[in-house]
C-alpha positions as CSV (number, residue, x, y, z in Angstrom):
1,M,-38.7,-7.4,49.5
2,S,-38.0,-11.2,48.9
3,T,-36.8,-14.0,51.3
4,L,-34.2,-16.7,50.3
5,E,-34.4,-19.7,52.5
6,V,-32.1,-22.6,52.0
7,K,-31.2,-25.8,54.2
8,A,-27.8,-26.1,52.7
9,I,-25.1,-24.6,50.2
10,Q,-23.3,-27.1,48.1
11,A,-20.5,-26.6,45.6
12,P,-21.3,-28.4,42.3
13,T,-19.2,-31.6,41.6
14,G,-15.5,-30.8,40.8
15,Y,-15.6,-27.4,42.5
16,D,-14.6,-26.2,45.7
17,L,-16.7,-23.6,47.8
18,Q,-14.5,-21.1,49.3
19,M,-15.4,-18.3,51.5
20,P,-13.8,-14.9,50.7
21,A,-10.8,-13.9,52.8
22,G,-11.7,-12.3,56.2
23,H,-14.6,-14.6,56.8
24,I,-15.1,-16.7,60.1
25,L,-14.9,-20.1,59.3
26,Q,-15.2,-21.9,62.8
27,V,-15.0,-20.9,66.2
28,V,-13.8,-22.9,69.2
29,T,-13.9,-21.5,72.9
30,A,-12.6,-22.8,76.3
31,T,-14.1,-21.3,79.5
32,T,-13.7,-22.2,83.2
33,T,-14.3,-20.6,86.7
34,T,-12.2,-23.1,88.3
35,E,-9.8,-21.3,90.6
36,V,-6.1,-21.7,89.7
37,T,-3.3,-20.8,92.3
38,T,0.3,-20.6,91.5
39,T,3.6,-19.3,93.1
40,S,5.6,-20.3,90.0
41,T,7.6,-17.7,88.3
42,S,7.4,-19.8,85.0
43,F,4.1,-20.0,83.1
44,V,2.2,-23.0,84.1
45,A,-0.9,-24.2,82.2
46,I,-4.4,-23.3,83.0
47,N,-5.6,-27.0,81.8
48,D,-9.4,-25.7,81.5
49,L,-8.2,-22.8,79.1
50,T,-6.6,-25.1,76.4
51,L,-8.3,-25.9,73.1
52,S,-7.7,-27.5,69.8
53,I,-8.8,-25.9,66.3
54,T,-7.8,-27.5,62.8
55,P,-7.5,-25.0,60.1
56,S,-9.3,-25.9,56.8
57,S,-6.4,-24.2,54.7
58,T,-2.8,-23.3,55.1
59,S,-3.6,-19.8,54.4
60,S,-6.1,-19.6,57.1
61,K,-5.3,-17.4,60.1
62,I,-6.3,-18.2,63.9
63,F,-7.5,-15.4,65.9
64,L,-7.2,-15.7,69.7
65,V,-9.1,-13.7,72.2
66,L,-8.2,-14.2,75.8
67,T,-9.6,-12.9,79.2
68,V,-8.3,-14.3,82.6
69,P,-9.3,-12.6,85.9
70,H,-6.2,-12.3,88.2
71,Y,-6.0,-11.7,91.7
72,L,-3.1,-10.9,94.2
73,G,-3.5,-10.6,97.7
74,A,-2.8,-8.1,100.4
75,G,0.8,-8.0,101.2
76,S,2.2,-9.0,97.8
77,S,3.6,-5.4,97.1
78,G,5.9,-5.4,94.1
79,Y,4.4,-8.3,92.4
80,H,3.0,-9.2,89.1
81,A,0.6,-12.0,87.8
82,S,0.5,-12.4,84.3
83,S,-1.2,-14.8,81.5
84,N,0.0,-15.9,78.1
85,I,-1.1,-17.8,75.1
86,F,1.2,-20.8,73.9
87,R,0.9,-22.6,70.6
88,G,1.1,-25.9,72.0
89,S,2.0,-26.5,75.6
90,V,3.4,-23.7,77.8
91,S,6.9,-24.8,76.6
92,G,5.7,-24.4,73.2
93,T,5.7,-21.1,71.1
94,S,4.8,-17.9,73.3
95,L,2.4,-15.7,71.4
96,G,2.9,-12.9,73.8
97,N,5.7,-11.3,75.7
98,A,7.9,-14.1,77.2
99,N,7.6,-12.5,80.6
100,W,4.4,-10.7,80.7
101,G,2.5,-12.6,78.4
102,F,-0.7,-10.3,77.3
103,G,-0.4,-8.3,80.3
104,S,-0.4,-8.4,84.2
105,V,-2.0,-7.0,87.4
106,F,0.5,-5.4,89.8
107,V,0.4,-4.6,93.5
108,T,2.1,-1.3,94.5
109,N,1.1,-1.4,98.1
110,S,0.0,-3.6,100.8
111,S,-3.7,-3.7,99.4
112,A,-5.3,-6.7,97.3
113,V,-5.7,-6.1,93.5
114,V,-8.1,-7.7,91.1
115,G,-8.0,-7.2,87.1
116,N,-8.4,-9.0,84.1
117,V,-5.8,-9.8,81.8
118,S,-7.1,-9.6,78.1
119,G,-5.6,-9.8,74.9
120,N,-5.9,-10.9,71.2
121,Y,-3.5,-12.3,68.7
122,L,-3.8,-13.1,65.1
123,D,-1.8,-16.4,64.5
124,S,-0.4,-17.8,61.2
125,P,0.2,-21.5,61.7
126,N,0.5,-22.3,57.9
127,T,-0.8,-25.8,58.3
128,T,-4.0,-28.0,58.0
129,S,-2.7,-29.9,61.2
130,A,-4.7,-29.5,64.6
131,Q,-3.3,-26.5,66.5
132,T,-3.4,-26.5,70.3
133,Y,-3.5,-23.3,72.3
134,T,-2.8,-23.2,76.0
135,V,-3.1,-20.3,78.5
136,G,-0.1,-20.0,80.9
137,F,-0.3,-18.2,84.2
138,R,2.5,-16.9,86.3
139,V,3.8,-14.6,89.1
140,N,7.0,-13.0,89.7
141,G,6.6,-13.5,93.5
142,G,4.2,-14.0,95.9
143,T,0.9,-16.1,95.3
144,G,-1.3,-15.4,92.5
145,Y,-4.8,-16.7,91.5
146,A,-7.0,-16.8,88.6
147,M,-10.7,-17.2,88.3
148,I,-11.1,-16.6,92.1
149,N,-14.6,-16.5,93.4
150,N,-15.9,-18.3,90.2
151,Q,-14.9,-15.5,87.7
152,R,-15.1,-16.8,84.3
153,G,-11.8,-17.1,82.1
154,T,-12.2,-17.7,78.4
155,L,-10.2,-18.4,75.3
156,T,-11.6,-18.2,72.0
157,A,-10.1,-19.4,68.5
158,M,-11.6,-18.1,65.3
159,E,-10.4,-19.6,62.1
160,V,-10.3,-16.5,59.6
161,A,-10.2,-17.5,55.9
162,G,-7.0,-16.5,54.1
């Protein structure tokens, strides 16, 4: 068995080194344990779960992975707490359902509920300009919490070669 060890791979002058389609070219992650509270029925930005990634090619895709821990307290019966990803700010392009984002936690009785909203999305921004992605959080009534008790929320963006 042989071992090949290199410090760098560089294309010859005049050539462009391209990775085959489907390869991950870069990864950017935003993470937080800072608690967020809202009573807003419109999506509000979770500022610590905002990131920017610059595609290297217009054919690149951006694969987004989201996990946000939610909490609705006792007495919130009938209420949802939802998270969504937006291209740009929370007034930008919704990548999930306009009302429910990538999912929600729901209280059906007087007990508190805790759960993660997780999702993924393959975006096609068709540009080499920096793209900002923002996580929004909302409730349809009552008070909702994200990252309560130092739980970790994450948003990861991966550039996928097109």
